[in-house]
C-alpha positions as CSV (number, residue, x, y, z in Angstrom):
1,X,62.3,30.7,-39.1
2,X,62.9,31.4,-42.6
3,X,66.4,30.7,-44.0
4,X,67.7,29.8,-40.6
5,X,70.9,27.8,-40.8
6,X,71.5,27.4,-37.1
7,X,68.5,26.3,-35.3
8,X,64.7,25.5,-36.0
9,X,61.9,24.2,-33.9
10,X,58.5,24.8,-32.7
11,X,58.4,27.6,-30.0
12,X,54.7,27.4,-29.3
13,X,53.1,24.6,-31.4
14,X,53.7,22.2,-34.2
15,X,52.3,23.5,-37.5
16,X,48.5,23.5,-37.5
17,X,45.7,23.6,-40.0
18,X,44.2,27.1,-40.3
19,X,41.0,25.8,-38.4
20,X,43.2,24.7,-35.5
21,X,45.3,27.6,-35.4
22,X,42.2,30.0,-35.2
23,X,40.8,27.7,-32.3
24,X,44.1,28.2,-30.4
25,X,44.2,31.9,-30.9
26,X,40.5,32.1,-29.8
27,X,41.0,30.1,-26.7
28,X,44.2,32.3,-25.9
29,X,42.0,35.5,-26.3
30,X,39.2,34.1,-23.8
31,X,42.0,32.9,-21.2
32,X,43.4,36.5,-21.4
33,X,40.0,38.1,-21.0
34,X,39.5,35.8,-17.9
35,X,42.7,36.6,-16.4
36,X,42.3,40.4,-16.8
37,X,38.8,40.2,-15.1
38,X,40.1,38.4,-12.3
39,X,43.0,40.8,-11.8
40,X,40.6,43.8,-12.0
41,X,38.3,42.3,-9.2
42,X,41.3,41.6,-7.0
43,X,41.7,45.2,-6.9
């Protein structure tokens, strides 16, 4: 958090280089798509 005097930390991940961040986001998108498809099939 910018200008945070009380608490700081990594909520989701340590700082990542842009390539690793992009890979993390792409993986998250794929997982969410798979979960959505499974939910739709269960209906």
